[in-house]
BAFI-819327 format. One record per residue (C-alpha): residue in three letters; x, y, z. Coordinates in steps of 0.05 Angstrom, whole numbers. Layout:
<node><aa>ala</aa><X>X</X><Y>Y</Y><Z>Z</Z></node>
...
//
This chain:
<node><aa>met</aa><X>200</X><Y>266</Y><Z>237</Z></node>
<node><aa>glu</aa><X>242</X><Y>277</Y><Z>173</Z></node>
<node><aa>ala</aa><X>196</X><Y>293</Y><Z>114</Z></node>
<node><aa>thr</aa><X>204</X><Y>270</Y><Z>41</Z></node>
<node><aa>ala</aa><X>177</X><Y>291</Y><Z>-26</Z></node>
<node><aa>asp</aa><X>109</X><Y>257</Y><Z>-38</Z></node>
<node><aa>asn</aa><X>111</X><Y>214</Y><Z>-97</Z></node>
<node><aa>asn</aa><X>37</X><Y>205</Y><Z>-119</Z></node>
<node><aa>ser</aa><X>50</X><Y>169</Y><Z>-181</Z></node>
<node><aa>leu</aa><X>83</X><Y>116</Y><Z>-144</Z></node>
<node><aa>ile</aa><X>30</X><Y>104</Y><Z>-93</Z></node>
<node><aa>asp</aa><X>-20</X><Y>107</Y><Z>-154</Z></node>
<node><aa>glu</aa><X>17</X><Y>56</Y><Z>-191</Z></node>
<node><aa>gln</aa><X>18</X><Y>9</Y><Z>-129</Z></node>
<node><aa>glu</aa><X>-57</X><Y>15</Y><Z>-119</Z></node>
<node><aa>val</aa><X>-67</X><Y>-6</Y><Z>-192</Z></node>
<node><aa>thr</aa><X>-21</X><Y>-65</Y><Z>-192</Z></node>
<node><aa>glu</aa><X>-48</X><Y>-94</Y><Z>-126</Z></node>
<node><aa>lys</aa><X>-84</X><Y>-158</Y><Z>-144</Z></node>
<node><aa>pro</aa><X>-136</X><Y>-129</Y><Z>-196</Z></node>
<node><aa>asn</aa><X>-207</X><Y>-158</Y><Z>-192</Z></node>
<node><aa>phe</aa><X>-250</X><Y>-183</Y><Z>-246</Z></node>
<node><aa>phe</aa><X>-272</X><Y>-115</Y><Z>-272</Z></node>
<node><aa>lys</aa><X>-205</X><Y>-84</Y><Z>-273</Z></node>
<node><aa>ser</aa><X>-173</X><Y>-141</Y><Z>-309</Z></node>
<node><aa>phe</aa><X>-228</X><Y>-137</Y><Z>-363</Z></node>
<node><aa>leu</aa><X>-211</X><Y>-68</Y><Z>-374</Z></node>
<node><aa>phe</aa><X>-140</X><Y>-75</Y><Z>-378</Z></node>
<node><aa>asn</aa><X>-143</X><Y>-133</Y><Z>-423</Z></node>
<node><aa>lys</aa><X>-195</X><Y>-97</Y><Z>-468</Z></node>
<node><aa>ile</aa><X>-163</X><Y>-25</Y><Z>-465</Z></node>
<node><aa>pro</aa><X>-88</X><Y>-36</Y><Z>-452</Z></node>
<node><aa>phe</aa><X>-78</X><Y>42</Y><Z>-452</Z></node>
<node><aa>leu</aa><X>-115</X><Y>44</Y><Z>-384</Z></node>
<node><aa>lys</aa><X>-56</X><Y>8</Y><Z>-351</Z></node>
<node><aa>thr</aa><X>-8</X><Y>69</Y><Z>-362</Z></node>
<node><aa>leu</aa><X>-62</X><Y>119</Y><Z>-325</Z></node>
<node><aa>pro</aa><X>-49</X><Y>127</Y><Z>-254</Z></node>
<node><aa>tyr</aa><X>-103</X><Y>131</Y><Z>-204</Z></node>
<node><aa>pro</aa><X>-125</X><Y>205</Y><Z>-191</Z></node>
<node><aa>gly</aa><X>-155</X><Y>203</Y><Z>-129</Z></node>
<node><aa>lys</aa><X>-211</X><Y>251</Y><Z>-106</Z></node>
<node><aa>ala</aa><X>-205</X><Y>330</Y><Z>-121</Z></node>
<node><aa>glu</aa><X>-203</X><Y>346</Y><Z>-46</Z></node>
<node><aa>glu</aa><X>-145</X><Y>295</Y><Z>-36</Z></node>
<node><aa>ile</aa><X>-104</X><Y>326</Y><Z>-90</Z></node>
<node><aa>ile</aa><X>-114</X><Y>395</Y><Z>-66</Z></node>
<node><aa>ser</aa><X>-105</X><Y>376</Y><Z>6</Z></node>
<node><aa>glu</aa><X>-30</X><Y>384</Y><Z>6</Z></node>
<node><aa>val</aa><X>-32</X><Y>459</Y><Z>-9</Z></node>
<node><aa>lys</aa><X>-90</X><Y>469</Y><Z>40</Z></node>
<node><aa>gly</aa><X>-49</X><Y>441</Y><Z>95</Z></node>
<node><aa>leu</aa><X>7</X><Y>490</Y><Z>77</Z></node>
<node><aa>ile</aa><X>-41</X><Y>552</Y><Z>77</Z></node>
<node><aa>asn</aa><X>-95</X><Y>536</Y><Z>127</Z></node>
<node><aa>asp</aa><X>-89</X><Y>578</Y><Z>191</Z></node>
<node><aa>asp</aa><X>-85</X><Y>525</Y><Z>246</Z></node>
<node><aa>ile</aa><X>-61</X><Y>570</Y><Z>297</Z></node>
<node><aa>tyr</aa><X>-85</X><Y>565</Y><Z>366</Z></node>
<node><aa>glu</aa><X>-88</X><Y>612</Y><Z>423</Z></node>
<node><aa>gly</aa><X>-56</X><Y>595</Y><Z>494</Z></node>
<node><aa>gly</aa><X>-34</X><Y>530</Y><Z>519</Z></node>
<node><aa>lys</aa><X>-53</X><Y>460</Y><Z>501</Z></node>
<node><aa>val</aa><X>-30</X><Y>389</Y><Z>519</Z></node>
<node><aa>asp</aa><X>-43</X><Y>325</Y><Z>480</Z></node>
<node><aa>phe</aa><X>-30</X><Y>254</Y><Z>499</Z></node>
<node><aa>asn</aa><X>-29</X><Y>203</Y><Z>448</Z></node>
<node><aa>phe</aa><X>-35</X><Y>132</Y><Z>467</Z></node>
<node><aa>lys</aa><X>-26</X><Y>70</Y><Z>416</Z></node>
<node><aa>ile</aa><X>-62</X><Y>19</Y><Z>452</Z></node>
<node><aa>ser</aa><X>-43</X><Y>-35</Y><Z>393</Z></node>
<node><aa>pro</aa><X>-26</X><Y>-33</Y><Z>324</Z></node>
<node><aa>phe</aa><X>-96</X><Y>-22</Y><Z>299</Z></node>
<node><aa>phe</aa><X>-122</X><Y>24</Y><Z>356</Z></node>
<node><aa>asp</aa><X>-98</X><Y>90</Y><Z>389</Z></node>
<node><aa>thr</aa><X>-129</X><Y>148</Y><Z>428</Z></node>
<node><aa>thr</aa><X>-119</X><Y>219</Y><Z>437</Z></node>
<node><aa>his</aa><X>-133</X><Y>270</Y><Z>499</Z></node>
<node><aa>ser</aa><X>-127</X><Y>344</Y><Z>483</Z></node>
<node><aa>phe</aa><X>-130</X><Y>393</Y><Z>539</Z></node>
<node><aa>asn</aa><X>-134</X><Y>468</Y><Z>524</Z></node>
<node><aa>val</aa><X>-102</X><Y>490</Y><Z>590</Z></node>
<node><aa>tyr</aa><X>-105</X><Y>563</Y><Z>577</Z></node>
<node><aa>thr</aa><X>-142</X><Y>613</Y><Z>528</Z></node>
<node><aa>pro</aa><X>-136</X><Y>689</Y><Z>533</Z></node>
<node><aa>asn</aa><X>-196</X><Y>696</Y><Z>494</Z></node>
<node><aa>glu</aa><X>-261</X><Y>687</Y><Z>537</Z></node>
<node><aa>asn</aa><X>-301</X><Y>679</Y><Z>472</Z></node>
<node><aa>ser</aa><X>-257</X><Y>624</Y><Z>442</Z></node>
<node><aa>arg</aa><X>-297</X><Y>568</Y><Z>415</Z></node>
<node><aa>thr</aa><X>-237</X><Y>518</Y><Z>426</Z></node>
<node><aa>pro</aa><X>-262</X><Y>463</Y><Z>472</Z></node>
<node><aa>lys</aa><X>-226</X><Y>452</Y><Z>538</Z></node>
<node><aa>tyr</aa><X>-220</X><Y>377</Y><Z>530</Z></node>
<node><aa>ser</aa><X>-231</X><Y>332</Y><Z>476</Z></node>
<node><aa>asn</aa><X>-217</X><Y>260</Y><Z>464</Z></node>
<node><aa>gln</aa><X>-220</X><Y>217</Y><Z>402</Z></node>
<node><aa>tyr</aa><X>-209</X><Y>144</Y><Z>384</Z></node>
<node><aa>met</aa><X>-190</X><Y>110</Y><Z>321</Z></node>
<node><aa>phe</aa><X>-186</X><Y>38</Y><Z>296</Z></node>
<node><aa>ser</aa><X>-159</X><Y>22</Y><Z>230</Z></node>
<node><aa>lys</aa><X>-143</X><Y>-47</Y><Z>209</Z></node>
<node><aa>asp</aa><X>-142</X><Y>-71</Y><Z>133</Z></node>
<node><aa>ser</aa><X>-209</X><Y>-41</Y><Z>96</Z></node>
<node><aa>thr</aa><X>-243</X><Y>-17</Y><Z>163</Z></node>
<node><aa>leu</aa><X>-239</X><Y>44</Y><Z>197</Z></node>
<node><aa>leu</aa><X>-272</X><Y>70</Y><Z>259</Z></node>
<node><aa>tyr</aa><X>-265</X><Y>139</Y><Z>290</Z></node>
<node><aa>ala</aa><X>-300</X><Y>176</Y><Z>344</Z></node>
<node><aa>lys</aa><X>-292</X><Y>246</Y><Z>377</Z></node>
<node><aa>val</aa><X>-325</X><Y>280</Y><Z>436</Z></node>
<node><aa>asp</aa><X>-304</X><Y>346</Y><Z>470</Z></node>
<node><aa>ser</aa><X>-325</X><Y>391</Y><Z>531</Z></node>
<node><aa>glu</aa><X>-373</X><Y>426</Y><Z>486</Z></node>
<node><aa>arg</aa><X>-416</X><Y>362</Y><Z>486</Z></node>
<node><aa>arg</aa><X>-406</X><Y>353</Y><Z>413</Z></node>
<node><aa>ile</aa><X>-396</X><Y>281</Y><Z>383</Z></node>
<node><aa>leu</aa><X>-371</X><Y>256</Y><Z>315</Z></node>
<node><aa>gly</aa><X>-374</X><Y>187</Y><Z>292</Z></node>
<node><aa>arg</aa><X>-348</X><Y>155</Y><Z>226</Z></node>
<node><aa>phe</aa><X>-347</X><Y>89</Y><Z>197</Z></node>
<node><aa>asp</aa><X>-313</X><Y>73</Y><Z>130</Z></node>
<node><aa>gln</aa><X>-309</X><Y>1</Y><Z>101</Z></node>
<node><aa>ala</aa><X>-278</X><Y>-18</Y><Z>34</Z></node>
<node><aa>phe</aa><X>-295</X><Y>-82</Y><Z>-13</Z></node>
<node><aa>tyr</aa><X>-264</X><Y>-114</Y><Z>-69</Z></node>
<node><aa>asn</aa><X>-189</X><Y>-95</Y><Z>-61</Z></node>
<node><aa>asn</aa><X>-210</X><Y>-22</Y><Z>-42</Z></node>
<node><aa>ser</aa><X>-250</X><Y>-12</Y><Z>-109</Z></node>
<node><aa>ile</aa><X>-312</X><Y>3</Y><Z>-73</Z></node>
<node><aa>arg</aa><X>-317</X><Y>45</Y><Z>-3</Z></node>
<node><aa>val</aa><X>-374</X><Y>59</Y><Z>38</Z></node>
<node><aa>ser</aa><X>-377</X><Y>116</Y><Z>92</Z></node>
<node><aa>leu</aa><X>-425</X><Y>138</Y><Z>146</Z></node>
<node><aa>ser</aa><X>-412</X><Y>195</Y><Z>192</Z></node>
<node><aa>asn</aa><X>-454</X><Y>236</Y><Z>244</Z></node>
<node><aa>met</aa><X>-445</X><Y>298</Y><Z>277</Z></node>
<node><aa>met</aa><X>-483</X><Y>318</Y><Z>337</Z></node>
<node><aa>asp</aa><X>-482</X><Y>385</Y><Z>379</Z></node>
<node><aa>lys</aa><X>-500</X><Y>395</Y><Z>451</Z></node>
<node><aa>thr</aa><X>-574</X><Y>411</Y><Z>426</Z></node>
<node><aa>leu</aa><X>-579</X><Y>339</Y><Z>402</Z></node>
<node><aa>lys</aa><X>-583</X><Y>362</Y><Z>331</Z></node>
<node><aa>ser</aa><X>-548</X><Y>314</Y><Z>285</Z></node>
<node><aa>asn</aa><X>-524</X><Y>316</Y><Z>212</Z></node>
<node><aa>leu</aa><X>-518</X><Y>244</Y><Z>184</Z></node>
<node><aa>ala</aa><X>-477</X><Y>242</Y><Z>125</Z></node>
<node><aa>ser</aa><X>-465</X><Y>181</Y><Z>73</Z></node>
<node><aa>glu</aa><X>-412</X><Y>167</Y><Z>15</Z></node>
<node><aa>leu</aa><X>-409</X><Y>114</Y><Z>-33</Z></node>
<node><aa>glu</aa><X>-342</X><Y>114</Y><Z>-73</Z></node>
<node><aa>phe</aa><X>-320</X><Y>74</Y><Z>-135</Z></node>
<node><aa>arg</aa><X>-245</X><Y>69</Y><Z>-142</Z></node>
<node><aa>phe</aa><X>-225</X><Y>50</Y><Z>-212</Z></node>
<node><aa>pro</aa><X>-149</X><Y>42</Y><Z>-238</Z></node>
<node><aa>phe</aa><X>-155</X><Y>108</Y><Z>-273</Z></node>
<node><aa>met</aa><X>-213</X><Y>146</Y><Z>-249</Z></node>
<node><aa>asn</aa><X>-256</X><Y>158</Y><Z>-182</Z></node>
<node><aa>leu</aa><X>-332</X><Y>164</Y><Z>-175</Z></node>
<node><aa>cys</aa><X>-369</X><Y>185</Y><Z>-113</Z></node>
<node><aa>phe</aa><X>-437</X><Y>201</Y><Z>-91</Z></node>
<node><aa>lys</aa><X>-455</X><Y>242</Y><Z>-28</Z></node>
<node><aa>ala</aa><X>-516</X><Y>257</Y><Z>12</Z></node>
<node><aa>asp</aa><X>-531</X><Y>277</Y><Z>85</Z></node>
<node><aa>ser</aa><X>-594</X><Y>290</Y><Z>129</Z></node>
<node><aa>glu</aa><X>-594</X><Y>368</Y><Z>113</Z></node>
<node><aa>asn</aa><X>-617</X><Y>349</Y><Z>42</Z></node>
<node><aa>thr</aa><X>-549</X><Y>360</Y><Z>9</Z></node>
<node><aa>lys</aa><X>-533</X><Y>315</Y><Z>-46</Z></node>
<node><aa>gly</aa><X>-477</X><Y>313</Y><Z>-100</Z></node>
<node><aa>phe</aa><X>-433</X><Y>267</Y><Z>-136</Z></node>
<node><aa>ser</aa><X>-358</X><Y>276</Y><Z>-165</Z></node>
<node><aa>phe</aa><X>-322</X><Y>246</Y><Z>-223</Z></node>
<node><aa>ile</aa><X>-253</X><Y>251</Y><Z>-235</Z></node>
<node><aa>thr</aa><X>-206</X><Y>213</Y><Z>-285</Z></node>
<node><aa>ser</aa><X>-134</X><Y>212</Y><Z>-313</Z></node>
<node><aa>ile</aa><X>-125</X><Y>235</Y><Z>-382</Z></node>
<node><aa>thr</aa><X>-52</X><Y>223</Y><Z>-388</Z></node>
<node><aa>lys</aa><X>1</X><Y>211</Y><Z>-337</Z></node>
<node><aa>lys</aa><X>2</X><Y>281</Y><Z>-320</Z></node>
<node><aa>phe</aa><X>-66</X><Y>311</Y><Z>-336</Z></node>
<node><aa>thr</aa><X>-132</X><Y>299</Y><Z>-292</Z></node>
<node><aa>phe</aa><X>-202</X><Y>319</Y><Z>-306</Z></node>
<node><aa>gly</aa><X>-260</X><Y>323</Y><Z>-264</Z></node>
<node><aa>ile</aa><X>-327</X><Y>353</Y><Z>-255</Z></node>
<node><aa>glu</aa><X>-373</X><Y>360</Y><Z>-187</Z></node>
<node><aa>his</aa><X>-441</X><Y>374</Y><Z>-173</Z></node>
<node><aa>thr</aa><X>-472</X><Y>393</Y><Z>-110</Z></node>
<node><aa>tyr</aa><X>-551</X><Y>409</Y><Z>-95</Z></node>
<node><aa>leu</aa><X>-560</X><Y>448</Y><Z>-28</Z></node>
<node><aa>gly</aa><X>-635</X><Y>422</Y><Z>-18</Z></node>
<node><aa>asn</aa><X>-648</X><Y>475</Y><Z>40</Z></node>
<node><aa>his</aa><X>-625</X><Y>534</Y><Z>-3</Z></node>
<node><aa>gly</aa><X>-651</X><Y>510</Y><Z>-70</Z></node>
<node><aa>gln</aa><X>-585</X><Y>520</Y><Z>-103</Z></node>
<node><aa>ser</aa><X>-539</X><Y>478</Y><Z>-146</Z></node>
<node><aa>ile</aa><X>-463</X><Y>487</Y><Z>-153</Z></node>
<node><aa>asn</aa><X>-427</X><Y>458</Y><Z>-209</Z></node>
<node><aa>gln</aa><X>-352</X><Y>454</Y><Z>-221</Z></node>
<node><aa>leu</aa><X>-302</X><Y>439</Y><Z>-268</Z></node>
<node><aa>gln</aa><X>-234</X><Y>413</Y><Z>-243</Z></node>
<node><aa>phe</aa><X>-167</X><Y>411</Y><Z>-279</Z></node>
<node><aa>phe</aa><X>-99</X><Y>380</Y><Z>-254</Z></node>
<node><aa>val</aa><X>-30</X><Y>377</Y><Z>-276</Z></node>
<node><aa>asn</aa><X>14</X><Y>330</Y><Z>-236</Z></node>
<node><aa>asn</aa><X>89</X><Y>326</Y><Z>-237</Z></node>
<node><aa>pro</aa><X>137</X><Y>285</Y><Z>-187</Z></node>
<node><aa>lys</aa><X>159</X><Y>355</Y><Z>-159</Z></node>
<node><aa>ser</aa><X>97</X><Y>394</Y><Z>-167</Z></node>
<node><aa>thr</aa><X>20</X><Y>399</Y><Z>-173</Z></node>
<node><aa>phe</aa><X>-22</X><Y>447</Y><Z>-206</Z></node>
<node><aa>ser</aa><X>-103</X><Y>454</Y><Z>-197</Z></node>
<node><aa>phe</aa><X>-152</X><Y>498</Y><Z>-236</Z></node>
<node><aa>ile</aa><X>-224</X><Y>500</Y><Z>-208</Z></node>
<node><aa>met</aa><X>-284</X><Y>541</Y><Z>-238</Z></node>
<node><aa>gly</aa><X>-355</X><Y>537</Y><Z>-224</Z></node>
<node><aa>asn</aa><X>-421</X><Y>568</Y><Z>-239</Z></node>
<node><aa>thr</aa><X>-421</X><Y>610</Y><Z>-172</Z></node>
<node><aa>gly</aa><X>-372</X><Y>658</Y><Z>-213</Z></node>
<node><aa>gln</aa><X>-313</X><Y>638</Y><Z>-169</Z></node>
<node><aa>ile</aa><X>-250</X><Y>605</Y><Z>-197</Z></node>
<node><aa>glu</aa><X>-189</X><Y>579</Y><Z>-156</Z></node>
<node><aa>ser</aa><X>-123</X><Y>561</Y><Z>-176</Z></node>
<node><aa>ser</aa><X>-65</X><Y>529</Y><Z>-130</Z></node>
<node><aa>tyr</aa><X>6</X><Y>505</Y><Z>-137</Z></node>
<node><aa>val</aa><X>46</X><Y>464</Y><Z>-99</Z></node>
<node><aa>tyr</aa><X>124</X><Y>451</Y><Z>-109</Z></node>
<node><aa>arg</aa><X>168</X><Y>398</Y><Z>-72</Z></node>
<node><aa>his</aa><X>236</X><Y>393</Y><Z>-63</Z></node>
<node><aa>lys</aa><X>263</X><Y>339</Y><Z>-14</Z></node>
<node><aa>asn</aa><X>240</X><Y>362</Y><Z>53</Z></node>
<node><aa>leu</aa><X>215</X><Y>437</Y><Z>29</Z></node>
<node><aa>his</aa><X>143</X><Y>444</Y><Z>9</Z></node>
<node><aa>ile</aa><X>113</X><Y>506</Y><Z>-18</Z></node>
<node><aa>gly</aa><X>41</X><Y>524</Y><Z>-35</Z></node>
<node><aa>thr</aa><X>1</X><Y>584</Y><Z>-62</Z></node>
<node><aa>asp</aa><X>-71</X><Y>589</Y><Z>-72</Z></node>
<node><aa>leu</aa><X>-111</X><Y>644</Y><Z>-110</Z></node>
<node><aa>val</aa><X>-186</X><Y>659</Y><Z>-103</Z></node>
<node><aa>met</aa><X>-225</X><Y>701</Y><Z>-143</Z></node>
<node><aa>gly</aa><X>-297</X><Y>713</Y><Z>-156</Z></node>
<node><aa>ile</aa><X>-357</X><Y>763</Y><Z>-161</Z></node>
<node><aa>thr</aa><X>-387</X><Y>783</Y><Z>-90</Z></node>
<node><aa>gln</aa><X>-465</X><Y>792</Y><Z>-81</Z></node>
<node><aa>glu</aa><X>-450</X><Y>864</Y><Z>-88</Z></node>
<node><aa>ala</aa><X>-430</X><Y>852</Y><Z>-161</Z></node>
<node><aa>lys</aa><X>-357</X><Y>867</Y><Z>-135</Z></node>
<node><aa>ile</aa><X>-294</X><Y>825</Y><Z>-157</Z></node>
<node><aa>met</aa><X>-258</X><Y>798</Y><Z>-98</Z></node>
<node><aa>ser</aa><X>-192</X><Y>759</Y><Z>-94</Z></node>
<node><aa>glu</aa><X>-157</X><Y>726</Y><Z>-41</Z></node>
<node><aa>tyr</aa><X>-84</X><Y>698</Y><Z>-45</Z></node>
<node><aa>ser</aa><X>-48</X><Y>653</Y><Z>0</Z></node>
<node><aa>phe</aa><X>25</X><Y>630</Y><Z>8</Z></node>
<node><aa>gly</aa><X>51</X><Y>575</Y><Z>52</Z></node>
<node><aa>ala</aa><X>115</X><Y>540</Y><Z>64</Z></node>
<node><aa>arg</aa><X>144</X><Y>480</Y><Z>105</Z></node>
<node><aa>tyr</aa><X>211</X><Y>455</Y><Z>117</Z></node>
<node><aa>ala</aa><X>226</X><Y>387</Y><Z>156</Z></node>
<node><aa>phe</aa><X>288</X><Y>378</Y><Z>193</Z></node>
<node><aa>gln</aa><X>310</X><Y>313</Y><Z>221</Z></node>
<node><aa>gln</aa><X>282</X><Y>326</Y><Z>292</Z></node>
<node><aa>ser</aa><X>238</X><Y>389</Y><Z>274</Z></node>
<node><aa>leu</aa><X>187</X><Y>425</Y><Z>231</Z></node>
<node><aa>leu</aa><X>181</X><Y>499</Y><Z>211</Z></node>
<node><aa>lys</aa><X>121</X><Y>523</Y><Z>179</Z></node>
<node><aa>phe</aa><X>104</X><Y>597</Y><Z>152</Z></node>
<node><aa>arg</aa><X>44</X><Y>624</Y><Z>115</Z></node>
<node><aa>ala</aa><X>20</X><Y>695</Y><Z>96</Z></node>
<node><aa>asp</aa><X>-43</X><Y>717</Y><Z>59</Z></node>
<node><aa>ser</aa><X>-69</X><Y>781</Y><Z>26</Z></node>
<node><aa>asn</aa><X>-118</X><Y>796</Y><Z>82</Z></node>
<node><aa>gly</aa><X>-55</X><Y>816</Y><Z>128</Z></node>
<node><aa>ser</aa><X>-48</X><Y>753</Y><Z>167</Z></node>
<node><aa>ile</aa><X>23</X><Y>724</Y><Z>178</Z></node>
<node><aa>phe</aa><X>29</X><Y>658</Y><Z>215</Z></node>
<node><aa>gly</aa><X>95</X><Y>616</Y><Z>238</Z></node>
<node><aa>ser</aa><X>101</X><Y>555</Y><Z>277</Z></node>
<node><aa>tyr</aa><X>162</X><Y>511</Y><Z>302</Z></node>
<node><aa>asp</aa><X>154</X><Y>436</Y><Z>320</Z></node>
<node><aa>gln</aa><X>212</X><Y>404</Y><Z>359</Z></node>
<node><aa>leu</aa><X>223</X><Y>332</Y><Z>375</Z></node>
<node><aa>ile</aa><X>253</X><Y>328</Y><Z>444</Z></node>
<node><aa>asn</aa><X>252</X><Y>251</Y><Z>447</Z></node>
<node><aa>gln</aa><X>213</X><Y>193</Y><Z>427</Z></node>
<node><aa>ile</aa><X>155</X><Y>208</Y><Z>468</Z></node>
<node><aa>thr</aa><X>159</X><Y>282</Y><Z>475</Z></node>
<node><aa>lys</aa><X>144</X><Y>341</Y><Z>422</Z></node>
<node><aa>ile</aa><X>135</X><Y>412</Y><Z>433</Z></node>
<node><aa>asn</aa><X>105</X><Y>468</Y><Z>390</Z></node>
<node><aa>ile</aa><X>108</X><Y>541</Y><Z>388</Z></node>
<node><aa>ser</aa><X>67</X><Y>586</Y><Z>340</Z></node>
<node><aa>ala</aa><X>46</X><Y>657</Y><Z>332</Z></node>
<node><aa>ser</aa><X>1</X><Y>695</Y><Z>285</Z></node>
<node><aa>leu</aa><X>-6</X><Y>771</Y><Z>269</Z></node>
<node><aa>asn</aa><X>-57</X><Y>808</Y><Z>230</Z></node>
<node><aa>tyr</aa><X>-27</X><Y>871</Y><Z>200</Z></node>
<node><aa>phe</aa><X>-94</X><Y>904</Y><Z>181</Z></node>
<node><aa>thr</aa><X>-129</X><Y>890</Y><Z>252</Z></node>
<node><aa>gln</aa><X>-69</X><Y>888</Y><Z>293</Z></node>
<node><aa>asp</aa><X>-97</X><Y>822</Y><Z>322</Z></node>
<node><aa>tyr</aa><X>-45</X><Y>775</Y><Z>348</Z></node>
<node><aa>lys</aa><X>-43</X><Y>705</Y><Z>376</Z></node>
<node><aa>phe</aa><X>8</X><Y>660</Y><Z>410</Z></node>
<node><aa>gly</aa><X>7</X><Y>586</Y><Z>427</Z></node>
<node><aa>leu</aa><X>50</X><Y>537</Y><Z>466</Z></node>
<node><aa>gly</aa><X>32</X><Y>466</Y><Z>457</Z></node>
<node><aa>leu</aa><X>64</X><Y>402</Y><Z>492</Z></node>
<node><aa>asn</aa><X>50</X><Y>329</Y><Z>456</Z></node>
<node><aa>leu</aa><X>65</X><Y>266</Y><Z>496</Z></node>
<node><aa>gln</aa><X>53</X><Y>200</Y><Z>460</Z></node>
<node><aa>lys</aa><X>70</X><Y>129</Y><Z>477</Z></node>
//
């Protein structure tokens, strides 16, 4: 359970040097400078670390998870929400998920007691240079949302096209400018609302930190920062914008995570008055417990959760 600092540059260099196909070899031969640029990934992948630190993943009551690894490529999880004090909670009483992952293929399925179904299929081609993804989400009314994604992964850039059955379309482009600086653009068209959202994205990557700055035509800007030192990860996120009432709004979040050899400690707080903390303890190779609590200073609302995880 011991965590180590992420080394994105090392991973990126490994991806670039893995058996380049004809197109990659052609680019490297014609433009040798491209060999020095790391693979940037997608914007959501870059900021996923800070989102994991500041997101409020608190649950209320008690839950039990059973994880079974049936084979090296296939595993399943059964989750039981055994007790929830809040009668209006939307947390399902039971959920079951399956995942198959081998080489360039990923299959994922999830169903819960609220009769919601989620399925996803990912397939990569040409040494992961091209990836196709299909997913479908269906609720208990049998209303479904089918989404598709086509992604091109070049040694120094990422190009992605998205669309779904709710008439949402978009594309994103992100490229490394130097070993540390990354620039990206993203366009999303919400067909049902007749609205277009455009973003400019800037990232600064270092071995121990990542800084991001995103601005768009909606009048909102977002800035985040992650610092990594051995087993300690610290993240901050600031969102500022203009509301429909022409007022300036801002929201600030702070999160931290520290991994011990057999345990994990998490803490977060935000400008809305919420404070959250959780503690994970590995009892043995198959048993882990989780204790979490949150308090909102302004609303005087609090939650407490106790979880048990068994895996085999």
